[in-house]
Legacy VTK file of the C-alpha trace (Angstrom):
# vtk DataFile Version 3.0
C-alpha trace
ASCII
DATASET POLYDATA
POINTS 753 float
121.689 97.261 50.482
121.163 98.697 54.309
121.302 95.831 55.288
124.913 94.404 54.081
126.236 97.252 56.511
125.028 95.459 59.616
125.999 91.873 58.097
129.525 92.876 57.739
129.643 94.472 61.516
128.937 91.118 62.677
130.936 89.029 60.659
133.875 91.469 61.639
132.266 91.376 65.372
132.404 88.055 65.109
135.286 86.471 63.890
136.729 88.798 66.474
135.269 86.797 68.879
135.715 83.159 67.076
131.748 83.239 68.261
129.998 81.853 64.877
129.235 78.372 64.125
129.145 76.914 60.648
126.170 75.386 58.427
124.315 72.768 59.926
122.458 71.024 62.678
124.803 71.375 65.015
126.266 73.718 67.111
130.060 75.967 68.162
133.284 73.580 66.210
131.645 70.993 64.660
134.032 71.952 61.266
138.059 72.310 61.197
138.774 75.078 58.958
137.941 78.893 60.132
137.658 80.221 56.490
135.023 77.641 55.912
133.321 78.676 59.062
133.490 82.149 58.008
132.298 81.821 55.122
129.279 79.476 55.842
128.071 82.704 58.522
128.641 84.900 55.662
126.024 82.565 53.478
123.955 82.675 56.268
123.297 86.405 56.518
123.139 87.098 53.316
120.384 84.264 53.644
119.024 85.627 56.232
119.121 89.518 54.427
116.683 87.517 51.680
114.097 87.072 53.898
110.314 88.729 53.588
111.253 90.548 57.266
111.489 93.763 59.100
115.567 94.466 60.166
115.028 94.382 63.502
113.983 90.776 62.889
116.896 90.560 61.086
119.354 91.530 63.106
117.990 88.955 65.416
118.444 85.917 63.158
122.194 87.130 62.913
122.110 87.343 67.345
120.955 83.261 66.957
123.727 82.559 63.794
126.151 84.865 66.516
124.826 82.120 69.522
125.113 78.622 67.287
121.913 77.901 66.219
120.662 75.815 63.980
119.934 77.744 61.028
120.004 75.007 57.428
116.169 75.362 57.423
115.625 79.387 58.286
114.057 79.610 54.664
111.107 77.055 55.123
107.636 78.378 55.414
106.609 76.193 58.109
108.337 74.335 60.856
107.833 70.426 62.081
107.085 68.999 65.461
110.550 67.240 65.614
112.590 70.248 63.742
110.974 72.578 66.808
112.035 70.377 69.606
115.657 70.239 68.039
115.511 73.811 68.546
114.516 73.529 72.318
117.272 70.406 72.209
119.824 73.155 71.499
117.932 75.855 74.164
117.902 73.719 76.941
121.928 72.654 76.200
122.353 76.704 76.071
120.293 77.470 79.361
120.854 74.795 81.543
122.899 71.333 80.480
123.253 69.300 82.633
119.245 69.167 82.215
119.470 68.184 78.626
119.513 63.998 79.084
115.452 64.266 81.081
114.288 67.487 78.779
115.539 64.575 76.143
113.370 62.049 77.686
110.130 64.524 77.324
107.050 64.315 74.413
108.383 61.786 72.519
105.325 61.870 70.561
106.275 65.455 69.664
110.175 64.420 69.491
108.793 62.466 65.853
105.646 64.597 64.361
107.154 66.353 61.017
104.304 67.722 60.073
103.346 71.224 60.651
103.035 72.449 64.274
100.417 75.042 64.498
101.284 78.630 66.322
99.667 77.632 69.578
102.057 74.394 69.585
105.330 75.838 69.028
104.639 78.490 71.655
103.406 75.328 73.831
106.521 73.286 73.299
108.434 76.580 73.585
106.642 76.840 77.690
107.603 73.331 78.736
111.177 74.178 77.572
111.449 77.539 79.784
109.219 75.375 82.781
111.896 72.000 82.185
114.818 74.868 82.581
113.430 76.155 85.633
114.769 79.822 87.416
114.672 82.778 85.896
113.681 81.338 82.130
110.286 79.681 84.502
109.150 83.123 85.841
106.946 85.372 83.690
106.678 89.364 84.251
103.088 89.901 85.081
104.409 94.166 83.845
105.000 92.874 80.625
101.057 90.602 80.957
99.404 94.483 82.132
100.375 95.777 78.473
98.480 93.023 76.841
94.786 94.414 78.425
93.367 95.714 74.894
94.745 91.754 73.063
92.120 90.183 70.808
92.563 86.771 73.488
90.080 84.511 71.924
91.425 81.172 70.783
89.927 77.744 69.807
90.823 74.432 71.735
91.643 72.972 67.767
94.417 75.455 67.875
96.324 73.024 70.637
97.127 69.193 69.807
96.708 67.725 72.700
98.395 64.241 71.199
101.311 65.803 70.815
102.206 66.312 74.327
101.340 63.292 76.217
98.090 64.262 77.007
96.182 66.906 79.069
97.489 64.858 82.511
100.798 63.903 81.152
102.830 66.776 82.519
102.342 66.995 86.483
106.157 67.869 86.678
105.284 71.243 85.470
103.887 74.074 86.977
102.921 76.329 84.156
104.378 78.876 86.321
101.320 81.039 88.361
98.465 79.522 86.866
98.113 75.711 87.933
98.836 71.890 86.765
95.982 71.246 84.170
95.956 74.692 81.976
98.507 74.323 80.084
96.918 76.121 77.062
96.012 79.233 79.387
99.639 78.790 80.892
101.736 78.639 77.544
99.829 81.630 75.990
99.939 83.734 79.313
104.109 82.680 80.089
104.645 84.368 75.842
102.710 87.514 77.105
105.342 87.898 80.112
108.103 87.842 78.396
109.327 90.250 76.304
113.166 90.506 74.906
114.790 93.100 75.465
116.939 93.353 72.143
113.536 94.137 69.974
110.675 94.160 72.349
108.594 91.505 70.233
107.366 88.665 72.582
108.840 85.068 71.790
105.451 84.896 69.591
104.714 88.018 68.291
101.277 89.697 68.338
100.416 91.255 65.043
98.997 94.267 65.333
96.933 94.688 62.624
94.361 92.288 63.378
95.852 92.519 67.671
95.935 88.881 68.087
98.205 86.297 68.133
97.137 84.945 64.763
96.425 81.489 65.829
95.131 79.990 62.275
98.595 80.965 61.058
101.150 78.048 61.096
104.973 79.105 62.179
107.535 79.584 59.813
111.426 77.863 60.811
112.443 82.008 61.183
109.330 81.877 63.217
110.498 79.054 66.096
114.449 80.558 65.949
113.131 83.753 66.537
111.023 82.335 69.686
114.146 80.671 71.074
116.413 83.897 70.361
113.488 86.538 72.165
113.096 83.675 75.262
116.976 84.202 75.684
117.383 87.509 75.312
114.232 88.140 78.026
116.286 86.423 80.492
119.926 87.875 79.417
119.297 91.651 79.146
122.289 93.348 77.817
123.000 90.127 75.340
122.330 92.062 72.411
123.796 95.122 72.999
123.356 97.284 70.032
125.578 100.434 69.129
124.745 102.906 69.793
123.477 106.102 67.965
124.790 108.948 67.789
121.825 111.005 69.545
122.235 108.415 72.364
126.116 108.832 72.465
125.471 112.347 73.330
123.438 111.162 76.222
125.892 108.927 77.377
128.519 111.490 77.132
126.046 114.057 79.410
125.800 110.941 82.032
129.324 110.258 81.782
130.358 114.427 82.625
127.526 114.258 85.642
128.670 110.959 87.004
132.855 112.849 86.913
131.923 115.577 88.189
129.466 114.290 91.132
132.542 111.081 91.957
135.478 113.923 92.237
133.390 116.451 94.052
134.848 118.264 96.941
132.493 120.478 98.934
135.142 122.839 101.266
132.135 123.506 103.688
134.524 124.123 106.768
133.704 127.527 106.816
129.846 127.319 106.417
129.961 125.521 109.873
129.069 127.671 112.972
129.983 124.848 116.059
132.421 122.470 115.967
134.218 120.748 113.564
135.016 117.338 114.409
137.083 114.404 112.480
136.856 110.768 111.858
139.691 109.095 109.807
140.452 105.165 109.659
144.415 106.347 111.394
142.372 107.707 114.278
141.261 106.704 117.718
137.984 107.047 119.461
140.515 107.848 122.222
141.832 111.274 120.411
139.778 114.631 120.873
138.414 114.472 117.144
139.494 118.387 116.839
141.654 118.171 114.125
143.365 115.689 111.536
146.018 114.258 113.296
143.518 113.779 116.524
140.664 112.368 114.421
138.373 109.526 115.769
138.414 106.351 114.559
134.552 105.699 113.801
131.410 107.802 112.456
129.103 105.543 115.347
131.559 107.286 117.942
131.281 110.855 116.694
127.682 110.690 116.044
126.932 109.036 119.693
128.388 112.489 121.391
126.756 115.431 122.397
126.381 116.880 119.127
125.099 120.885 118.486
123.133 121.970 116.118
126.276 123.836 113.912
128.335 120.931 114.122
130.329 119.251 111.543
131.662 115.432 111.442
133.779 114.685 108.885
134.559 112.093 107.162
138.359 111.101 106.041
138.117 110.735 102.175
139.549 107.589 101.009
138.690 105.945 103.693
135.696 103.278 104.382
133.549 102.194 107.822
131.197 99.016 107.846
127.480 99.879 109.255
126.950 96.534 111.232
122.832 95.026 111.075
121.133 95.295 114.211
119.639 92.079 116.358
116.825 94.509 117.205
113.234 94.706 114.898
112.589 97.832 113.000
114.107 99.351 109.538
116.030 101.691 111.223
117.571 100.229 114.267
120.904 99.576 112.597
121.511 103.436 111.173
123.300 106.402 112.680
121.519 109.085 113.301
122.565 112.550 112.182
121.130 114.954 115.192
119.587 118.088 114.208
121.673 120.341 113.095
123.878 118.952 112.090
126.398 118.266 109.090
128.097 114.777 107.717
130.818 115.550 105.521
134.178 115.431 103.957
137.604 116.128 104.411
140.791 115.219 102.845
141.711 114.645 99.494
140.449 111.675 97.196
137.298 108.905 96.688
134.493 110.203 98.780
134.187 108.522 102.200
132.532 105.480 102.414
129.686 103.948 104.510
128.994 100.507 103.738
125.752 98.394 105.208
127.649 95.109 104.040
128.750 91.750 106.309
132.134 92.631 106.771
132.984 88.336 107.066
132.376 87.589 103.259
135.128 88.768 102.360
136.950 85.200 104.111
137.854 82.486 102.480
136.091 80.737 105.561
132.668 82.403 105.465
132.283 80.240 102.537
132.397 76.452 102.398
131.558 74.341 98.983
128.137 73.138 99.540
127.807 71.159 95.405
129.949 70.193 93.044
129.316 68.383 89.718
131.334 69.016 86.695
132.211 72.690 86.412
129.213 73.242 88.946
129.991 75.082 92.343
127.367 76.276 95.067
128.951 77.659 97.859
127.015 78.186 101.507
127.578 81.330 103.872
128.821 79.433 107.683
126.836 81.503 109.655
122.793 82.339 109.177
122.547 86.215 108.134
119.210 88.731 107.255
117.965 88.709 104.273
120.225 89.523 101.126
118.711 91.587 97.993
122.015 91.415 95.953
125.402 89.918 95.729
128.020 92.511 94.505
131.210 92.426 93.156
134.230 94.555 93.197
131.951 97.689 94.164
129.936 97.133 90.726
132.357 95.121 88.608
130.499 92.525 89.134
127.383 91.041 91.020
125.491 87.836 90.964
121.442 87.634 90.594
118.877 86.930 92.867
116.665 83.456 92.597
113.444 84.400 94.810
111.784 81.050 95.083
107.529 81.306 96.630
106.541 79.350 99.387
103.693 77.250 101.127
101.690 78.849 103.906
104.018 76.798 106.253
107.722 78.808 105.052
108.611 75.910 102.875
110.385 77.296 99.795
108.346 75.907 96.365
110.800 75.290 92.711
108.585 76.629 89.953
107.394 73.116 89.971
105.665 72.432 93.704
108.175 70.586 94.649
110.564 71.634 97.623
112.894 74.334 96.423
116.700 73.266 95.470
119.586 75.653 95.010
121.270 72.343 92.710
118.587 72.148 90.554
117.378 76.341 90.293
120.884 78.016 89.606
121.761 77.556 86.078
123.359 79.999 85.645
127.535 80.963 87.308
126.804 84.157 90.163
123.201 83.014 90.857
122.219 83.392 94.746
119.105 82.883 97.149
118.937 84.171 100.462
116.449 81.645 102.657
114.972 82.459 105.362
113.832 80.152 108.254
109.919 80.615 108.001
108.901 77.011 109.158
108.232 77.636 112.882
106.543 81.706 111.672
104.406 80.464 108.580
105.060 82.803 105.513
102.460 85.318 106.590
105.054 86.881 108.798
105.382 90.464 108.359
109.541 89.656 107.565
110.420 93.844 107.163
109.924 94.238 110.714
111.462 91.070 112.295
114.924 89.544 112.845
114.504 86.448 111.289
117.497 85.184 109.718
118.639 82.183 107.298
120.844 80.593 104.765
123.207 81.764 101.880
123.741 80.359 99.222
125.790 81.135 96.139
127.007 79.318 92.482
130.675 80.645 91.900
132.031 78.342 89.833
135.618 79.834 89.774
135.512 78.861 93.037
135.693 80.018 96.783
133.978 83.678 96.267
136.185 85.552 98.295
139.250 84.248 96.488
138.168 85.100 93.447
137.094 88.817 94.036
138.563 91.255 96.249
135.389 92.414 97.301
132.375 90.795 98.115
129.327 92.839 99.570
126.435 91.018 100.612
124.078 93.899 102.535
122.589 93.120 106.148
122.165 95.941 107.517
119.057 97.543 106.690
119.136 101.407 106.519
122.721 103.918 106.710
121.593 107.492 108.082
118.498 108.321 109.192
118.558 112.802 109.169
116.854 114.738 111.634
115.548 118.552 111.655
118.506 120.795 109.216
120.586 118.012 109.322
122.744 117.766 105.997
125.014 114.546 104.844
127.768 116.292 101.880
130.589 114.293 99.840
129.608 110.357 101.468
129.501 107.734 99.849
126.272 104.702 100.918
126.649 101.250 99.815
125.136 98.164 100.041
122.134 99.044 102.962
118.931 96.148 102.486
116.210 99.429 103.017
117.654 102.380 101.947
121.059 104.237 101.804
119.662 107.577 104.168
115.953 108.278 105.001
114.806 111.737 105.932
112.475 111.425 109.092
109.679 113.087 109.339
107.419 110.540 111.551
108.290 112.034 114.689
108.185 115.679 113.305
111.781 116.063 112.074
111.506 118.384 108.241
114.170 120.217 106.439
116.906 117.935 105.539
119.418 118.165 102.718
121.165 115.582 101.065
123.934 116.977 98.024
126.700 115.274 96.022
126.563 111.861 97.327
126.814 109.041 95.964
123.898 106.027 97.174
124.602 102.068 95.047
123.281 98.910 95.494
120.926 99.807 98.137
116.937 98.780 98.415
115.482 95.402 97.962
114.799 94.776 101.011
112.129 91.712 101.628
108.812 92.431 102.959
107.641 89.483 103.332
105.064 87.101 101.139
101.570 87.445 99.700
99.419 85.122 99.180
98.192 84.067 95.015
95.440 82.759 93.811
96.276 79.809 93.569
97.245 79.643 97.451
100.949 79.919 97.205
102.797 82.444 98.748
104.947 85.265 96.402
108.473 87.773 97.532
107.433 91.296 97.195
110.742 93.404 98.171
110.911 97.702 99.033
113.257 100.271 99.778
115.883 101.883 97.705
118.177 104.883 97.525
116.929 107.521 99.568
113.406 108.166 101.328
112.226 111.564 101.361
109.133 111.553 104.318
109.626 115.058 105.611
108.818 118.355 104.389
111.425 121.145 103.274
114.127 118.525 101.608
117.042 119.448 99.302
118.286 116.297 97.151
120.563 117.946 95.152
124.167 117.128 92.888
123.821 113.475 93.773
125.030 109.772 91.641
122.097 107.098 92.871
122.465 103.858 91.280
121.947 100.323 90.907
118.882 100.555 93.939
115.807 99.257 93.806
113.003 98.731 93.182
112.473 102.214 93.874
115.912 104.477 93.504
114.329 108.443 95.190
110.772 107.335 97.358
108.310 110.048 98.686
106.283 108.312 100.703
103.900 110.117 102.918
103.430 107.820 106.178
102.112 107.950 109.961
103.105 107.328 112.990
100.508 104.692 114.747
102.566 105.474 117.787
102.783 109.407 118.108
100.463 110.111 115.283
100.559 114.872 116.530
103.921 114.907 115.639
104.026 113.012 112.421
104.123 115.450 109.052
101.204 114.632 106.871
102.159 117.792 104.445
105.234 117.658 102.656
105.811 121.042 100.914
109.321 122.726 99.024
110.741 118.961 98.618
113.355 120.409 96.009
115.199 117.354 93.880
117.480 118.576 90.836
120.967 117.648 89.193
120.520 114.952 90.333
122.305 111.417 87.987
120.388 108.387 88.500
121.345 105.370 86.833
119.703 101.389 87.026
117.028 102.146 89.276
114.038 100.630 89.697
112.267 103.846 89.180
113.619 106.786 89.267
111.549 108.666 91.645
108.542 106.953 93.507
105.652 109.003 94.799
102.844 107.230 97.858
100.451 107.589 100.234
100.392 105.534 102.482
99.251 107.475 105.911
95.457 105.378 105.563
97.152 102.049 105.582
99.279 103.119 108.663
96.190 105.176 110.296
92.806 104.400 108.630
91.404 108.226 107.518
94.478 109.293 107.905
95.361 111.168 104.303
98.899 113.188 102.845
99.251 116.058 100.896
102.440 117.489 98.338
102.956 121.180 98.088
105.258 122.306 95.524
107.821 119.614 94.709
110.598 120.948 92.262
111.958 117.737 90.139
114.460 119.545 88.044
117.594 119.088 85.717
117.855 114.971 86.628
119.207 112.396 83.879
116.976 109.362 84.980
118.607 106.880 82.548
117.910 102.938 82.630
114.772 102.659 84.763
113.965 98.835 85.479
117.131 97.625 84.164
120.384 95.532 85.144
119.596 93.664 88.342
116.955 95.484 89.455
115.022 94.127 87.048
116.056 90.801 87.862
114.869 91.229 91.467
111.566 93.079 89.817
110.728 90.219 87.789
110.910 87.312 90.572
108.590 89.683 92.578
105.039 89.132 93.248
102.276 91.013 91.029
102.147 94.425 89.832
105.596 94.921 89.397
105.650 97.129 86.525
105.152 100.114 88.597
108.728 99.433 89.585
109.978 99.976 86.274
109.076 103.995 85.194
111.428 106.923 85.727
109.030 108.565 87.701
105.873 106.873 89.506
102.352 107.477 91.504
101.017 104.199 90.547
101.429 102.589 94.262
99.496 105.224 95.517
98.471 108.727 94.304
98.730 111.740 96.040
96.689 114.998 96.456
99.000 118.150 95.639
99.491 121.813 94.989
102.118 121.374 92.727
103.968 118.782 91.635
106.616 120.009 89.053
108.627 117.775 86.274
110.641 120.132 84.318
113.650 120.121 82.230
114.966 116.583 83.321
115.674 114.075 81.252
114.854 110.462 81.018
116.242 108.060 79.053
114.881 104.788 78.580
113.293 102.764 80.972
113.077 99.068 80.483
109.322 99.484 81.009
106.830 102.707 80.795
109.204 105.905 81.478
106.021 107.094 83.768
103.789 104.900 85.589
100.957 107.679 87.010
97.548 107.356 88.022
94.685 109.549 88.947
93.101 107.124 91.762
94.189 106.608 95.386
95.006 103.077 96.530
90.842 102.453 96.271
90.814 102.507 92.801
88.143 104.658 92.887
88.556 108.418 94.874
90.109 110.781 92.447
93.328 112.794 92.665
93.096 116.437 92.654
96.012 116.943 89.660
98.679 114.954 87.707
102.458 115.630 88.329
102.976 119.096 85.656
105.321 118.796 82.758
107.728 121.168 81.235
110.321 121.326 79.018
111.751 117.314 79.411
113.260 115.214 76.947
112.031 111.869 76.644
114.188 109.516 75.066
112.403 105.680 74.374
111.973 102.325 72.516
109.580 102.910 70.201
107.998 99.911 71.288
108.057 100.762 75.137
105.396 102.750 76.785
106.111 106.780 77.450
103.154 106.514 79.491
100.896 104.000 81.672
97.746 105.721 83.386
95.618 104.208 85.939
97.425 100.718 86.704
97.483 99.163 82.916
94.504 100.914 81.929
95.457 103.125 78.917
99.392 102.325 77.423
100.702 106.484 75.295
103.326 105.350 73.107
106.186 107.520 71.649
104.265 110.312 69.846
104.528 114.178 69.861
101.053 114.220 70.728
101.459 111.969 74.115
104.352 114.338 75.489
102.611 117.377 74.678
98.477 116.534 74.752
98.651 113.644 77.275
101.343 114.721 79.240
100.768 118.804 78.651
104.904 119.042 78.384
103.975 121.518 75.916
108.462 122.735 75.506
109.155 119.305 75.478
111.061 117.575 73.189
110.946 113.436 72.145
113.298 111.147 71.253
112.907 107.591 69.920
115.031 104.971 69.618
114.368 102.372 66.470
114.831 99.327 68.392
LINES 1 754
753 0 1 2 3 4 5 6 7 8 9 10 11 12 13 14 15 16 17 18 19 20 21 22 23 24 25 26 27 28 29 30 31 32 33 34 35 36 37 38 39 40 41 42 43 44 45 46 47 48 49 50 51 52 53 54 55 56 57 58 59 60 61 62 63 64 65 66 67 68 69 70 71 72 73 74 75 76 77 78 79 80 81 82 83 84 85 86 87 88 89 90 91 92 93 94 95 96 97 98 99 100 101 102 103 104 105 106 107 108 109 110 111 112 113 114 115 116 117 118 119 120 121 122 123 124 125 126 127 128 129 130 131 132 133 134 135 136 137 138 139 140 141 142 143 144 145 146 147 148 149 150 151 152 153 154 155 156 157 158 159 160 161 162 163 164 165 166 167 168 169 170 171 172 173 174 175 176 177 178 179 180 181 182 183 184 185 186 187 188 189 190 191 192 193 194 195 196 197 198 199 200 201 202 203 204 205 206 207 208 209 210 211 212 213 214 215 216 217 218 219 220 221 222 223 224 225 226 227 228 229 230 231 232 233 234 235 236 237 238 239 240 241 242 243 244 245 246 247 248 249 250 251 252 253 254 255 256 257 258 259 260 261 262 263 264 265 266 267 268 269 270 271 272 273 274 275 276 277 278 279 280 281 282 283 284 285 286 287 288 289 290 291 292 293 294 295 296 297 298 299 300 301 302 303 304 305 306 307 308 309 310 311 312 313 314 315 316 317 318 319 320 321 322 323 324 325 326 327 328 329 330 331 332 333 334 335 336 337 338 339 340 341 342 343 344 345 346 347 348 349 350 351 352 353 354 355 356 357 358 359 360 361 362 363 364 365 366 367 368 369 370 371 372 373 374 375 376 377 378 379 380 381 382 383 384 385 386 387 388 389 390 391 392 393 394 395 396 397 398 399 400 401 402 403 404 405 406 407 408 409 410 411 412 413 414 415 416 417 418 419 420 421 422 423 424 425 426 427 428 429 430 431 432 433 434 435 436 437 438 439 440 441 442 443 444 445 446 447 448 449 450 451 452 453 454 455 456 457 458 459 460 461 462 463 464 465 466 467 468 469 470 471 472 473 474 475 476 477 478 479 480 481 482 483 484 485 486 487 488 489 490 491 492 493 494 495 496 497 498 499 500 501 502 503 504 505 506 507 508 509 510 511 512 513 514 515 516 517 518 519 520 521 522 523 524 525 526 527 528 529 530 531 532 533 534 535 536 537 538 539 540 541 542 543 544 545 546 547 548 549 550 551 552 553 554 555 556 557 558 559 560 561 562 563 564 565 566 567 568 569 570 571 572 573 574 575 576 577 578 579 580 581 582 583 584 585 586 587 588 589 590 591 592 593 594 595 596 597 598 599 600 601 602 603 604 605 606 607 608 609 610 611 612 613 614 615 616 617 618 619 620 621 622 623 624 625 626 627 628 629 630 631 632 633 634 635 636 637 638 639 640 641 642 643 644 645 646 647 648 649 650 651 652 653 654 655 656 657 658 659 660 661 662 663 664 665 666 667 668 669 670 671 672 673 674 675 676 677 678 679 680 681 682 683 684 685 686 687 688 689 690 691 692 693 694 695 696 697 698 699 700 701 702 703 704 705 706 707 708 709 710 711 712 713 714 715 716 717 718 719 720 721 722 723 724 725 726 727 728 729 730 731 732 733 734 735 736 737 738 739 740 741 742 743 744 745 746 747 748 749 750 751 752
């Protein structure tokens, strides 16, 4: 059988890693004989192979074996309340072992029930277990929920056995996500709609596509219950069950590796093109030197760019060196940024890696920066000894690892809240190693504060079980400076690395009439995620909303070529038309001749995000785009990595930040937006999110982008296109490519998992 090959491969991997358990209702390591364990595992896999379910679901059950889940009843055609709770006991112990004792005290009635469980009751039990674990498991993704527009949502009240859960009002400790206390049935249902496995794409309890509903009148099997738990886990950990790439996937991964290597090793010699004076900057230099040669280099780019530079001059940074751009105490997103004056080039000289400009806090690499805040068992939580600005991500060893953000909600008075409505407590909310929370002091300001244009600070907490973060890791990057560089008219940056800026790595500034900027052969990474503020939901609770990304184009005649842009979000490349209320006569609202080509974009919220926000800045004004060309780019894994974890916790409409190319946040009038000869590879949501209407949702734009010659690689169960904010979805097919997108020369590759 075809599936035997899958089982054999999983067995080899499992035995090599020593990860699989024996038979029975126990967890890992319950038998003494390795040979016995492996035989038991093989028996389980053979039983899975005999089930009448899809190969994809069989692979998910193999993952359950790999995790050590109870599997001895997997052929059973029903699951009782008692059996469901045994599975959920395993899950709580897996996800938050410190909470297992308190969980086992909950819901005694269903724990003793041997009766067949209804699908809705099983869904409800799963939801309550996730709520008890808290953290990432308790959240739901608005973007996934938006995909449920056409589903038949009706259900019968008789599907819920309230007595199993202690009655309708017995769950005061649970907040029911964003749905409010007293809505257990609706909360459980919509929670199921807000989770999707990153391996299979299935909801925990899957949709019956033949009847377009969740078939609540069909009781779940034991295998259904196991699958629901596996999908819940893999909806939180996107990399847990990574599959071996297919041959066609390997082809594109090789292309990406070659492009990445080419960009990182590029050493553009621009000296012959410089008409003015060349100045040199090195870590070994001195700001007392004249800067006119590598031997008499200045020490800091801050000093070099503060000099009276003229159009045609260049400032070259020594390859292999790095500098920190420190956060400013002044208001404004660009107050800390270095200004590249008109006609000036910021480039590189020497050999080695690209010179690096960092926006991270230098003190975070000191052992003295971290103090032990909480310790219980293996859990260690550390607190920064000083107040800091909002930090969207913590990166270790230049991207080797990162800490996952926990972004709590807030009441109107600026008090942080847990999912259950109590005061937020990091000791309860950090359910796994390397999670962090950046908690601003909002109690004097209130939740309505515009955080992005304020200088508010707060506390930073990081769970690091192995010890003091500065001892565990060689480099701990805590982003603080909002923006790295601001480019004025005819300014260029070339062969520069920009990392760890909370708003943007670089801004092509057109607010004051500057234009014609270029970013060439640069690396821009780990930028964005700046907390704009908190938005009130229908329950009167304020939820976080983030912004920022790698590069922002708010100008005209801009060139972005040959760059590696990765791990930036919620957006990657941002084309944003803004007006300047302080200087509207100088602000550029008509963008012409924007050229974005030959870039590699990976793990960004959206590869490119486009929006016209002029009316929000000055009512009655509008932007326009003429001849924007986006070609020969490779856009991969949009909405995945740390950005996905951050977007997951944002307020509504987050799907707009999970697509390779999107105009969903606001559409733009245009005379030619051309998307041609690119490869768009495996987005977490739709590859494209496009809107035919302006922000008012009623005024149509004149045209959508023009697609031609692109390659579209997408999961079979993820959309190619979302139109008009979730009212229309189009899944992978040649008809979607040619008739809906209008790409007559495009090609489609469907990934069947």
